[in-house]
C-alpha positions, 0 to 999 in steps of 0.5 A: 518530523521524525523518520517514522513520520516520513516513512508513514507519510510516504507509504500513505501518499503512495496509497492515496496517489494510486487510489486517485490515479485509479479514480481518474482512469489513469491506471486500472485496479487489475494492472501491475502498476496498481497492484505493485504500488499498493504492495509498496505503499501498504508495506511502507506504511505498515513499517511506520506503524510497527515503529510506532507500535500501533497495532490497529494500523499494523493490522490494517496495512498488513491486510492491505498488503496481503490482499495486494500480494494475493492480487499480484499472484492472481495477476501472474497466474492468468 
């Protein structure tokens, strides 16, 4: 595995873990943990896809990260 593979694996793993924690009612989708880990996971995964020059997933992870940042801004504006 290359460094790009490891970066992508870590980012996607974070996203999946957060998703399953939410499904198991361990964290809420409106909580800072969920939002923060989505930003981290999306950003890390996007970094790997930038390194691979794979535009479809760059767009997907960029959108995921922007939506999560928007949720973070809303969280702090409450």
